[in-house]
Biotite code that builds the C-alpha atoms (Angstrom):
import biotite.structure as struc

atoms = struc.array([
    struc.Atom([82.762, 74.582, 118.325], chain_id="A", res_id=1, res_name="PRO", atom_name="CA", element="C"),
    struc.Atom([85.902, 75.261, 120.371], chain_id="A", res_id=2, res_name="PRO", atom_name="CA", element="C"),
    struc.Atom([86.358, 71.520, 120.925], chain_id="A", res_id=3, res_name="GLN", atom_name="CA", element="C"),
    struc.Atom([87.072, 71.101, 117.205], chain_id="A", res_id=4, res_name="ALA", atom_name="CA", element="C"),
    struc.Atom([90.118, 73.327, 117.704], chain_id="A", res_id=5, res_name="TRP", atom_name="CA", element="C"),
    struc.Atom([91.366, 71.302, 120.678], chain_id="A", res_id=6, res_name="GLY", atom_name="CA", element="C"),
    struc.Atom([89.920, 73.543, 123.385], chain_id="A", res_id=7, res_name="ILE", atom_name="CA", element="C"),
    struc.Atom([88.675, 71.182, 126.079], chain_id="A", res_id=8, res_name="THR", atom_name="CA", element="C"),
    struc.Atom([88.837, 73.427, 129.143], chain_id="A", res_id=9, res_name="ASP", atom_name="CA", element="C"),
    struc.Atom([85.264, 74.660, 129.793], chain_id="A", res_id=10, res_name="GLU", atom_name="CA", element="C"),
    struc.Atom([86.265, 78.211, 130.745], chain_id="A", res_id=11, res_name="VAL", atom_name="CA", element="C"),
    struc.Atom([88.457, 78.658, 127.663], chain_id="A", res_id=12, res_name="SER", atom_name="CA", element="C"),
    struc.Atom([85.818, 77.034, 125.434], chain_id="A", res_id=13, res_name="ALA", atom_name="CA", element="C"),
    struc.Atom([83.117, 79.396, 126.704], chain_id="A", res_id=14, res_name="ALA", atom_name="CA", element="C"),
    struc.Atom([85.365, 82.436, 126.206], chain_id="A", res_id=15, res_name="ARG", atom_name="CA", element="C"),
    struc.Atom([86.330, 81.341, 122.697], chain_id="A", res_id=16, res_name="LEU", atom_name="CA", element="C"),
    struc.Atom([82.846, 80.307, 121.546], chain_id="A", res_id=17, res_name="ALA", atom_name="CA", element="C"),
    struc.Atom([81.624, 83.870, 121.252], chain_id="A", res_id=18, res_name="GLY", atom_name="CA", element="C"),
    struc.Atom([84.668, 84.931, 119.260], chain_id="A", res_id=19, res_name="ARG", atom_name="CA", element="C"),
    struc.Atom([84.734, 82.249, 116.560], chain_id="A", res_id=20, res_name="LEU", atom_name="CA", element="C"),
    struc.Atom([83.928, 83.403, 113.028], chain_id="A", res_id=21, res_name="THR", atom_name="CA", element="C"),
    struc.Atom([84.130, 81.821, 109.607], chain_id="A", res_id=22, res_name="LEU", atom_name="CA", element="C"),
    struc.Atom([87.445, 82.200, 107.805], chain_id="A", res_id=23, res_name="GLN", atom_name="CA", element="C"),
    struc.Atom([87.098, 84.389, 104.705], chain_id="A", res_id=24, res_name="PRO", atom_name="CA", element="C"),
    struc.Atom([87.201, 82.332, 101.496], chain_id="A", res_id=25, res_name="LEU", atom_name="CA", element="C"),
    struc.Atom([89.688, 84.661, 99.826], chain_id="A", res_id=26, res_name="ARG", atom_name="CA", element="C"),
    struc.Atom([92.370, 83.692, 102.344], chain_id="A", res_id=27, res_name="THR", atom_name="CA", element="C"),
    struc.Atom([92.438, 80.414, 100.427], chain_id="A", res_id=28, res_name="PHE", atom_name="CA", element="C"),
    struc.Atom([92.122, 81.949, 96.961], chain_id="A", res_id=29, res_name="GLU", atom_name="CA", element="C"),
    struc.Atom([94.505, 84.914, 96.999], chain_id="A", res_id=30, res_name="GLN", atom_name="CA", element="C"),
    struc.Atom([98.199, 84.222, 97.563], chain_id="A", res_id=31, res_name="PRO", atom_name="CA", element="C"),
    struc.Atom([100.115, 86.581, 99.799], chain_id="A", res_id=32, res_name="VAL", atom_name="CA", element="C"),
    struc.Atom([102.508, 88.750, 97.829], chain_id="A", res_id=33, res_name="GLN", atom_name="CA", element="C"),
    struc.Atom([105.416, 89.922, 99.962], chain_id="A", res_id=34, res_name="LEU", atom_name="CA", element="C"),
    struc.Atom([107.518, 92.369, 97.985], chain_id="A", res_id=35, res_name="LYS", atom_name="CA", element="C"),
    struc.Atom([109.960, 93.579, 100.637], chain_id="A", res_id=36, res_name="ASP", atom_name="CA", element="C"),
    struc.Atom([113.257, 91.622, 100.258], chain_id="A", res_id=37, res_name="PRO", atom_name="CA", element="C"),
    struc.Atom([113.737, 91.731, 104.034], chain_id="A", res_id=38, res_name="ALA", atom_name="CA", element="C"),
    struc.Atom([110.824, 89.319, 104.367], chain_id="A", res_id=39, res_name="VAL", atom_name="CA", element="C"),
    struc.Atom([112.895, 86.441, 102.993], chain_id="A", res_id=40, res_name="SER", atom_name="CA", element="C"),
    struc.Atom([115.356, 86.913, 105.866], chain_id="A", res_id=41, res_name="ALA", atom_name="CA", element="C"),
    struc.Atom([112.696, 86.382, 108.531], chain_id="A", res_id=42, res_name="LEU", atom_name="CA", element="C"),
    struc.Atom([112.752, 83.153, 110.491], chain_id="A", res_id=43, res_name="LEU", atom_name="CA", element="C"),
    struc.Atom([109.781, 80.970, 109.557], chain_id="A", res_id=44, res_name="ARG", atom_name="CA", element="C"),
    struc.Atom([108.529, 78.260, 111.884], chain_id="A", res_id=45, res_name="THR", atom_name="CA", element="C"),
    struc.Atom([105.719, 75.817, 111.187], chain_id="A", res_id=46, res_name="TYR", atom_name="CA", element="C"),
    struc.Atom([104.213, 74.456, 114.388], chain_id="A", res_id=47, res_name="VAL", atom_name="CA", element="C"),
    struc.Atom([102.308, 71.243, 113.749], chain_id="A", res_id=48, res_name="HIS", atom_name="CA", element="C"),
    struc.Atom([99.816, 70.619, 116.540], chain_id="A", res_id=49, res_name="CYS", atom_name="CA", element="C"),
    struc.Atom([99.504, 66.848, 116.745], chain_id="A", res_id=50, res_name="THR", atom_name="CA", element="C"),
    struc.Atom([96.338, 66.413, 118.850], chain_id="A", res_id=51, res_name="ALA", atom_name="CA", element="C"),
    struc.Atom([92.669, 66.795, 118.044], chain_id="A", res_id=52, res_name="GLY", atom_name="CA", element="C"),
    struc.Atom([90.340, 66.263, 115.124], chain_id="A", res_id=53, res_name="PRO", atom_name="CA", element="C"),
    struc.Atom([92.031, 68.792, 112.816], chain_id="A", res_id=54, res_name="LEU", atom_name="CA", element="C"),
    struc.Atom([95.348, 66.933, 112.547], chain_id="A", res_id=55, res_name="VAL", atom_name="CA", element="C"),
    struc.Atom([94.479, 65.295, 109.178], chain_id="A", res_id=56, res_name="PRO", atom_name="CA", element="C"),
    struc.Atom([93.442, 68.666, 107.712], chain_id="A", res_id=57, res_name="SER", atom_name="CA", element="C"),
    struc.Atom([96.837, 70.185, 108.456], chain_id="A", res_id=58, res_name="PHE", atom_name="CA", element="C"),
    struc.Atom([98.946, 67.117, 107.547], chain_id="A", res_id=59, res_name="ALA", atom_name="CA", element="C"),
    struc.Atom([99.691, 68.261, 103.955], chain_id="A", res_id=60, res_name="PRO", atom_name="CA", element="C"),
    struc.Atom([100.870, 71.677, 105.172], chain_id="A", res_id=61, res_name="PHE", atom_name="CA", element="C"),
    struc.Atom([103.009, 70.076, 107.862], chain_id="A", res_id=62, res_name="ALA", atom_name="CA", element="C"),
    struc.Atom([104.601, 67.727, 105.327], chain_id="A", res_id=63, res_name="ALA", atom_name="CA", element="C"),
    struc.Atom([105.396, 70.628, 103.024], chain_id="A", res_id=64, res_name="ARG", atom_name="CA", element="C"),
    struc.Atom([106.971, 72.709, 105.813], chain_id="A", res_id=65, res_name="ALA", atom_name="CA", element="C"),
    struc.Atom([108.918, 69.713, 107.109], chain_id="A", res_id=66, res_name="ARG", atom_name="CA", element="C"),
    struc.Atom([110.558, 69.178, 103.712], chain_id="A", res_id=67, res_name="SER", atom_name="CA", element="C"),
    struc.Atom([111.254, 72.863, 102.967], chain_id="A", res_id=68, res_name="ASP", atom_name="CA", element="C"),
    struc.Atom([114.693, 74.027, 104.123], chain_id="A", res_id=69, res_name="ALA", atom_name="CA", element="C"),
    struc.Atom([113.332, 77.572, 104.472], chain_id="A", res_id=70, res_name="GLY", atom_name="CA", element="C"),
    struc.Atom([111.136, 76.531, 107.399], chain_id="A", res_id=71, res_name="TRP", atom_name="CA", element="C"),
    struc.Atom([111.811, 75.302, 110.916], chain_id="A", res_id=72, res_name="ARG", atom_name="CA", element="C"),
    struc.Atom([109.391, 72.465, 111.594], chain_id="A", res_id=73, res_name="TYR", atom_name="CA", element="C"),
    struc.Atom([108.260, 71.841, 115.155], chain_id="A", res_id=74, res_name="ARG", atom_name="CA", element="C"),
    struc.Atom([105.533, 69.758, 116.793], chain_id="A", res_id=75, res_name="GLU", atom_name="CA", element="C"),
    struc.Atom([103.415, 70.274, 119.876], chain_id="A", res_id=76, res_name="LEU", atom_name="CA", element="C"),
    struc.Atom([101.184, 67.574, 121.353], chain_id="A", res_id=77, res_name="ALA", atom_name="CA", element="C"),
    struc.Atom([98.159, 69.852, 121.632], chain_id="A", res_id=78, res_name="THR", atom_name="CA", element="C"),
    struc.Atom([95.219, 71.051, 119.567], chain_id="A", res_id=79, res_name="GLY", atom_name="CA", element="C"),
    struc.Atom([95.246, 73.705, 116.834], chain_id="A", res_id=80, res_name="HIS", atom_name="CA", element="C"),
    struc.Atom([94.980, 76.670, 119.219], chain_id="A", res_id=81, res_name="ASP", atom_name="CA", element="C"),
    struc.Atom([98.285, 76.072, 120.991], chain_id="A", res_id=82, res_name="ALA", atom_name="CA", element="C"),
    struc.Atom([98.367, 79.690, 122.146], chain_id="A", res_id=83, res_name="MET", atom_name="CA", element="C"),
    struc.Atom([95.384, 78.808, 124.364], chain_id="A", res_id=84, res_name="LEU", atom_name="CA", element="C"),
    struc.Atom([96.047, 75.167, 125.224], chain_id="A", res_id=85, res_name="THR", atom_name="CA", element="C"),
    struc.Atom([99.839, 75.244, 125.660], chain_id="A", res_id=86, res_name="ALA", atom_name="CA", element="C"),
    struc.Atom([100.999, 78.876, 125.702], chain_id="A", res_id=87, res_name="PRO", atom_name="CA", element="C"),
    struc.Atom([104.204, 78.287, 127.651], chain_id="A", res_id=88, res_name="GLU", atom_name="CA", element="C"),
    struc.Atom([105.268, 75.364, 125.464], chain_id="A", res_id=89, res_name="ASP", atom_name="CA", element="C"),
    struc.Atom([104.496, 77.345, 122.320], chain_id="A", res_id=90, res_name="LEU", atom_name="CA", element="C"),
    struc.Atom([106.471, 80.379, 123.498], chain_id="A", res_id=91, res_name="ALA", atom_name="CA", element="C"),
    struc.Atom([109.444, 78.208, 124.452], chain_id="A", res_id=92, res_name="GLU", atom_name="CA", element="C"),
    struc.Atom([109.387, 76.488, 121.078], chain_id="A", res_id=93, res_name="LEU", atom_name="CA", element="C"),
    struc.Atom([109.201, 79.754, 119.132], chain_id="A", res_id=94, res_name="LEU", atom_name="CA", element="C"),
    struc.Atom([111.971, 81.396, 121.141], chain_id="A", res_id=95, res_name="LEU", atom_name="CA", element="C"),
    struc.Atom([114.486, 78.583, 120.629], chain_id="A", res_id=96, res_name="LYS", atom_name="CA", element="C"),
    struc.Atom([117.313, 79.697, 118.365], chain_id="A", res_id=97, res_name="PRO", atom_name="CA", element="C"),
    struc.Atom([117.597, 78.216, 114.905], chain_id="A", res_id=98, res_name="ARG", atom_name="CA", element="C"),
    struc.Atom([120.039, 75.355, 114.669], chain_id="A", res_id=99, res_name="ARG", atom_name="CA", element="C"),
    struc.Atom([122.604, 75.659, 111.897], chain_id="A", res_id=100, res_name="THR", atom_name="CA", element="C"),
])
């Protein structure tokens, strides 16, 4: 249900409910292989959403990103679907320049 993803607004939950699908298993089994060297130059940001029932599920990924110098680690006090629950905050966070 949308509430599991942190969607508590009834209108957003109703809109999202009809669009939810299961995540394909192979997304967990097959690693992404990026062969273009330009990919390593891209800015990578991990946004850890710190509210809702899914926080424990994402904690190991957040810890890994937080300790990896190749990633910017950021937090938002919202549920997993920040693009729906906090779009302005998410955009602001992603558009901030990298600190050196």
